[in-house]
N, C-alpha and C positions, 0 to 999 in steps of 0.2 A: 332695675336700671335705669327704665326708656320714662317711667314714673317721676323717677329723678330729675333724669336730663330735661325734659320739660319743665316741673318746677324751677327747675334752675335757671332755664333760659328765660322764660316768664318772670321770673324776680329780678334774675338781672339787667333786663328791658326794660322793667318797671320806673325800677334803680336811676338807669341812664335817663330816662324821661324826665324822671323827678330832677335830675340834676342840670337837663337840658334846660326845664320850664325856670330853674330856678338860674341858670347860668354860670354852674360852676364846674361847668367839662371844660376839656383845654382844647377839645376840638375847633379848631381853624376852618371858618367855610370861607372856599372858593366864590360865593359870589359877593354881588352887591352889596354894602350896605343900605339897611332899610329907608326905602324914600316913605319921605312925608304924606301922611295920606291926604284924598281930594275931599272935602266936607261937603257933606250932601246938601243941594240947596232945595231948599221944598218948593212944589209947585203951586204955581198962581191959583187961589181957586176962583173959578168963574161963578156968579150969583146971576142967575135966573128969575124977578116975578114971576108971581105966576099966572099973571096975564099976558105974560110972554108967547109969543107964536109957536109953535115946535121947531118952523125953519129957524128963529133966532138963536133959540136955543140950540140947539144941533150946531151950526153957524160959529158959537159962544165956546162948544166944548170942539171943533174943531182947533179955534185960535188957540187953547190951552198947551201950552208945552208937553210933552209926555218927560219923567224926569230923566234925564240923562245924565252921564258922567264924562268928563275927560279919560280918552284912552292912554293909559300908559303903557307903551309897546315892548317896557323893559320886563313888566308881567313879574314885577318885584314889590307891586305895593298888599299889601296885606290886608291891611285893613277892607280895600277894596273887594280882593280872594273871599274871604273868610266871613264877612255881614253878614251873610246868612246862616252861619254857623251859632250855636252857642259855646260856649268853653270848653266844656266835655266833651260834645262832639271833636272837638278839635285834641285833644290829651287822646282820645281814640287814636283818631289818625295816626298822630305820632307814634303810640305802640306798635298798632300793625304796621305801618311800614316799617317800624324798627324789627318787627319779627320778621318782615320777608327777608330782615337783611343778611339773618342767617341761614347762611347754605346748608347746617345740620336740620333747621326746622323744615326749610322748604324739600329737602329731598327726600324727607324721611314723614313730611306732612299728613299724607292719608294715614298710616302705619298710628302714627299720632296721633289724628281724630278718631279711628275707631275703638284706640286704648281708654280714652276722652269717656268717648258714648259708653262704654263696658263699666267704668268705673263711676262715672258722674250720675248714669242714666238718662233718659231722654229730654227729659223735662230740664235738670240742671245744665245738660249738654247744650238746649236749644239757648238756654238763657246764657252761660258762654259764648256761645257763637254771634248772638245779636249785640253780647257789649264788645264785641272785639267784629271780625272779618263781617261778618254777617250785616251788621249793622254799616260796617260801613262800606260795603261795595255792594249791599240791597236793598230796595227800597221800602218791602213788606212781602206778606205773606199771598194778597188778592190784591186783585182791584180796588177794593173797599179800602184795606190798609192802606195803599198808597198814596189814597186820595191828597192827605196833609202836604207829602213830601212834594207832589206835582203843581197841588197849589203856590209850595214854601218857594219852589224853583220857580215857578211863573211870577211870582211876586219880586225876585231880584232879575228879570229881565232873562231866563233861561227857559227853555221849553225842553219837553220830552219828547221821547225815542223809546216806547215799550216793548220789552220783548220778557217775555215769561221764561223762564231760564233755568226751570224744573228739565232733569233731562235720565234716560232710562238708564238704571244703574247695572250697567252687562260688563261681565269680566274679560279679559281680554281674549280669551278664548269663543267670549259668548258673540264677542264682536265680530272676530274673523269667521267664524263660522255662518254669521247672519248676515256677512258681506259678499264672504262667496257666493254664497246660493243667490244671494239676490242681485250680483253684478254679470254672473253669466248665464247665457240664454239656454232654455233645454233643449233648442233646434242645433244648439252650436255643438258640434258631437268631437272638435276637436277639445270644447273645454279649454277656447284660450288660448290654446298654443301654436294657434296657427301663424304658420314664419311670414306669411304675405299679408298679415296684419301687420300696422303700426306699431313700434313696439310702447311710445307712448299710450294707448289704447289697450295695451294689455293689461289683465289682472295680477295681481303678486300679493302672494300673500302673507309676505314679511310684513306689504302694507295694508294687510287687509281691515286692522283697529284704527281708522285714521285720525283718531284720538292721539297718537305716539307720536314721538318727535316734535317737543316743544310746540303743538297747535295751538294758538292762542287764539280759537273761535268754536262754539258749539258745533260739536256733530249731531246728526239724524244716522239709526241704522234703521232698512226696512227688515221691519218684522212682519208685517202684514197690511193689505189692504185696509183692516177695520183699523188698526195704528197710524194710518195714513189719515183716518176721516177726523180720529181723536186730534191728529197733530188741525185739524183743519179747525176744527172747535177752538183749539186752544188761541189761534191766527185770529180767531174771530173776537176771541173776548178782547186779545189784546186792542183792537181796531174799535171793538166797545168803550174799552177801557178810556182809551184815548180821546174818544171823542166826547164821553162823558166829563173825564178830566183836565180838560184842555177848553178853553175859551177860544184861542185860534186854530188854524189847521194844524194836527198834530202827524204825527209820524208813527209807521209800524213796521216790525223785521220780521222778515221771514226769511226759509230757506227751501230750494225746491226738494233738495234731496229728501225733504220731512214731507213729500205730497206724494211719493211714487217709487217706483222704483227705480233705482239708477243706475240698471244695466242700458236701460233704453238712453238715458242721457249721454253715457259714454259714446254707444253707438250712431248717434248722432253728432256726437265733437265727430268724431269720426269720419261721417259722411263728410260734412263740413269743410275740413282739412282735405278730403277726398275730391269732394267739389270744385276746392281753387285749385286742387291742379290737375283736375279734369278741364276748366277752364283755359290753363294758360296753355297746356297741352292743344287745346286746337285752335286757340287763335295766334299761337307764339308769344304773346307779351307778357311781361312779368309785369306789368303792371295789376291791382287789384281788381275785381269785376267790376266794382262799385264805383272806380276812377276812370274806366278806359274808355268810357261812353261809345261801349259795343250793344249793338241790335240784335235781338234773336235773326235779322234778314243775313245780319252777316257771321253768324254762327250755324246758318245754315250753309252758307254760300263756301266757309273752311270746309264744311264736312262733306258737301258734293264733292270739294278737292281732293277730299283721303279717301273719295270712289265710298262714300257712304250713301245709300240708298236716303232721302230723305223726303222721298213720294210716300214711302210705307204711310199706313194711316199711324202709325204711335207715334213714328217720329214726328208728323206732322201735328197730333195732338201732343206732343211733347215741348214743341216750340209754341206751339196757340199757350201753351197754360204759363210761360215764364211770368214771372214776373219785372215788366220793367214799365218807362215811360218816356217822354219825349227823348229825354237825356240819353238814355240807354237801360240796360241791364239791372236792376238791382238786386234779382236773385233769380239762379237757374231755377228756380223751384221755387212753387207758389204756398210757402212758409203760413201765411195768410191762412190758408185754405186748411193747411195741416193743426194749425193751434186752432182753427175752430171749427175740428172734426170735422170735413169732409171728404177726408181720404183717409187710407190706410197707409201707414209707413209705407209696409211692401210694394205697395202702387206705385207712389208717391217719386221714391228715389228712385228712378230708371236713367240712364244718359246710352245713345248710340255708340257701342264701343267703337272703335275706330280700329280695331282689329277686326272682329265678326258683322260690324254692320250692324250685328241686332241690338236689342234693346235689353238691354243687362241691370241689373241691382247695384248701386254704391253700395247699401246698407246688406247687413250680414241676417241670414233668415232669423224669423219670426213667428215665436206661436200664436195661434189667435189668441192665447189667454193674456202674451205679453201685449201683442196691439191693444188688447181691452185693459188694460194697466196702465197704455200711456193715457188712453183716451180719459181712463178716469183720475189723471196727476190733469190733463188740462183741465177738464172739468171743474177740478178742484184749482186749479190757478185762475177760472174765470169768475167765480164764487165769490173768494175773497177778493178779486178786484172790485165787483160787479159791490159788494156788498163797502168795500171801502169810498169809491165814487159818490155812492149814495151817502155815506155818514161824512166827508169831507174829509176823510183821511188817507194820507199817501203813505204807499208803503217802499217798502226797500227792500230789494232781492238779494241780498247777499251774494257776496261773491264765491265758487268754492274751488277743489284743486283745478291744476290744468286740464286732468282728461275729461272732466264735466264741463268746464265752465263755456267753451266754445256755444254747445248746447242750450246752458244756460243764459248766455247773452245772447243766441237768437231768439231764444225765445221771448226773452224781456223784451227785446226790440218789437216785435210782434203783440205783444202785450199792452206795449206804449204806443204801438200804430191804432189799438182798437177803441184805449180807454185815455188814450190823454192828448184827446180833441180839444178840447177846454181849458184844459188847466194839465199841470203835472202830476198823477196820481201814480204811476209806476215811475218805479226810481230803479236804474242798474247800477252793479259795484263795479269798479274797474281799480285792479290790485297795480299800483306803481313799482312793485319789485320786480312785473314782468317784463321781458325785454320787448313786447309786443303791443305793452298798455297804450304808448303814445297811434298808435298804428290803428289801435283797436278804438279808440274814442275819434276819431277824426273820422273812419270809415262811418261810423254811426252817427255822427253828427250830418256827417253827408245824407245818412239815410233818413233822417229825421227833417230836413231841410226840405229833400223833394217830396216828402209825402206830407208836409205840413202839418206834423204834430210836434205837441211840446217835449222838451230833452230834457227830461231829469237823471242825473248823474251822481256817485257817491264815491268821491276817491278817498282809497285809501294806500298805507304802503305795502299790507298782505299780512297774514295768519298763517300760511303753511308754507316756511322759507324750508325749513330744514328739513320736509319729510319730503320737498316735490327737490330740492338737492340730490338727497338720498335716493331716491326713486329713480332719477334722471341717473344715475350714474351706473347704478342695479340694473338697470332695464338697457342702459347701453344705448340712450338718445341724449340731446342736446339737453345741457343744463337751460331751464326754459326763466331761471333769475337772473335779473340783472349783480354783475360783479362784486362791487364793493357798496356800503349802505351810500356814499355819495354819489354813486352812480343812477339809486332810486330816488336821492331825492333829487337828484337833477331830472331824471324820468317824473317825479311830480309835479316839479315847478314846470317844465315845460307843458306838459298836458295840460294843467291847471294854467299857462298863458295860453294857450290854446282855446281853451273853452272860454276862458274872461273877453278876448278880441274876438271869440267870433259873436259872441252876445251883443258888442258894440259894434260889428262891422255890418252883420243882420238886420238890426235896428229892429227887429220886430218882437222880444223878448220871450222870445218860446225859448231857453235853456234857462236852467235851474240847477244850480250845483252846491255841494257839500261835499266843504273839504275838513272831511273827517279825521285828523290827528293830533295828536299829543305834541306834536316838535312845534316847540316857539318860532324858530326860525322859518317854518311854511306860514303859519301862522304871519307872522311880521311882514312874509311875502307877500299874503293874499291881499292884509290892509295895506299896503302900499300901491300895490297892484291896481287894486280898486280904485285910490283915490288920484293914480295915474290914468284910468280908462275913466272915468267921473262914473263909477256905480255906485250909488248911494247903498249906504248900508240898510235903509228901509224899503228899498226896492225888494226887499227878499230874494233878490235873483245868486244871490252867495251868501250861504251860510256855513258856519261851523260846527262840529258834532266832538264831544268827549265823553269817556265813561266815567258814569256815575261812579263818586269816591274817587276819583282820579283827576289830577290837571285843575282843580277847581281856580288856581291864580291866571288862566286863560279864559276856561268858561264862561267867570263870572263877569270879570271885567268889559269882556265885551258883550255882554248882553246889557249891564250896567250902563255902556256908555254905547248902545243904539244898533248895535249888528245880531243880526238872527243867529243865535246861535242852540243845539241842542244839548241834551245830555243823551246816552243811552243809557236807560234806568231799568234793569234785569229786575224781575219780583218772581216771587213764588215760595213756597213753605222751606224751612232750612235744611230739611237732610236731604229735600229734592235738587238744591242748590249748590250741594255740595261740589259737583266735578266744576259747576262754573267759578265757585271761589279757588279751587284749586289754581286754574286757569291762570287767574289775578294771581294769585302768591306767583307763582314761576313767573307771570310777566315782569313783575315792580324786581324780583330777584335778578333777571337777566339784564335790569337798565338800572343800573347802581344809580349814575351819574344822577338821570329824572329822578331816584330814589331819595339821593341825597338834596338835592335839591328843595324837592316837597316837605320832605322831614326840617329843611333849614328853614321856612318859610313856615313853618307850620308853628315851630319855636320861638320864631319871632312874633309870628303873631302873639301866644301866649302872654310871653315876656310883654309886652308892649301893654294888653290886656289888664296883664297884675302893675306893672308902674302906672297906668293912666287911673288904676281903680275901677276896669271896666270887665273883672272878672263873672258879674252874672249876667251877662248883656243878653239880651233878647235879639232876638233879629226881627225887625221888621219891614218888610219891604213894600216899595213905593212905583215902582218898577213894571211899565208895560212892556212885556213881550214883540218883537217883531217879524 
C-alpha cells in the first residue's frame, strides 16, 4: 500500500506540474502579476593596444563598469530570478516544492525513502534523488563535483558558503546515549541533578537527541576525539574548496559542537551567567559589566566593604588577571588566555566568595581528561582559523542551542580578537528569535570597538524554536524565545538597524554583517536602510545569504544588481546528506505561504519561456560578484 501511495502521489504531483506549466489549473495566485523583465545590457569592451602600458590597461579595466541590473524589490521578476537555470531545472524545482506540500509525504518521508532504497537498489535510488530533492537542494558529492555549480552561481553575481552536509546516521537511542554520556562530567557525582544548578544548563534526556522537534540545522553528536579530528578534516576540505572554487573571498560554515565535548560548553555557559550575577551582586549595579565603566580597583573596594580580605595572594592575583582597559572591565576572567590554552578551566574560574571570603570555583569539577578535551577543542578551532586566514577564507561559526550559546559566543569573540585584526575572518551568528539577541549584539559590538578588531556577524531568525520552547517549559525556566513571529521580525530589524548605524557612526568600516534570511520584507528593509545611510552595495559591509535551492527570486536579483549575496551550498554523497534533505522538506512544508509563492514564480517563468520560445534556454552569466 505504501508503494502505491508513493506512486500515486508522484503521479498526481507530476500531472499537476504539467497542468501548471500549461496554465490549465483553476488555482488563483494571491500574488501580483508577472512584472516585465529587465533587458540585460552588454558590458562595454575596453581595447588595449599591444604597446600600451600596464598602468593604462589597469586604468581602462577599472573604468569598465561591471554588468548590473536594476533591482526590483517586489522580487517577482522571474526572468531575473531564474536566468541561471535551465528549463528542466525549473520543472524539477516545481515538482520538488509540490511534493513538499503533501503532509503525508513529509510526515512519512523517512519510511518512504527507506522503502524506495530497498525496491530500487542503490544506483536507481541515487538517480531518483539526483532528479528530485538531492539535485535541487545539494550541489554535488564532493569539492570537484560542485565546481561547475559554484562557477555558475558566480557568473550570475552570487557567491558561495560551502558546507559538507554529510551526517552520522544515528538512531534516536544512539543519539541519546551519545549526548547523555558527553554532557555529564565524570567528576559530577550528582549526574546533573544538583538542585543548586541552573535549570537551563541541566541535561534532560527527553531533549538529548538534539535533532528532534523540527530542528532545521545540522546536529553533531560527540562520539570520540577521533571523530572530532575527522570533523576538522571535513571543515578544512570546505575551506580548501572555497579557496579553490571562488575568485573572491569565500565563506565556510562550522559548528563548535563538532570539535569537542559539549559538556564543557554547557559548563562554560553556566559560568558566564553566574559571573554576570556575581558582578551585579558585588557592584550593586544592574548594568552589564561591559557598559558599567567599572575598573578592578572598584571591585576591590566593594569586596573590602563586604569584609573580604583583598590582600590575600589569590585575590590580588585574581584582580591583576582581569581583562580591562582604560574604560573599565570587559571580562572578570582572562578569556583570551583560556582560549590560547594558558590556563586550565578549574584554575581560572574562581572568585572571592562574599560569604566565606575564600576563592571558590564558579565551574563544577572536571577530570584531567575533560580539561584535556577542552584544550583539544581550542587547538582545533585555532588550526581552522589559521588555515582560513592563510587562504583568505572567512569562517562563520553557527549558533546552537541556548545552553551552549553563551560559551560559543564568548569563545568566538576571543577568536575574533586574535584573528580579526586586519579583516573579518571569524563571524559570529546571532539568532534573532532570542529575547537577548539585541543586547548580545550591542555588547559584542562594544567589545570589538574597545579591542580595535573587525566585527563579523551573521543574523538569522533561528533554528531551534520548538525545541527551545518545550525544553524551557519542561525544565521550569523562562522561555528564551520571543513570543511571536512579529516580535522576532522586530528584533531582527532592530538588531540589524543598530549594526548598520554603528557602521556609519564609527566611520572605521570595521563591521561586516550577513543578513541571512528568506524573508522578503527583511531584505527590502535592509536595502532601503542601506540607501538611507549611504552604505553602498559594493562596499561589502552588508551582504545577504539564502539556502541553495530556495528563494532564488531574492538571491539572484540582488547579486545581478551589485549587492554582495551568498548561497549556502551543501554538498556530500547522496546517502550521507539524506538528513539534510529531510530538514529541507520539513522546513518547506511548514512555510506554506513561501512555498506557494516560489511555486507560482517557477510556474510563471516556465510559461513565459514556453510562450517566448525559450524552452531550451542556456544560462550565460557575465556578472561579477561583489
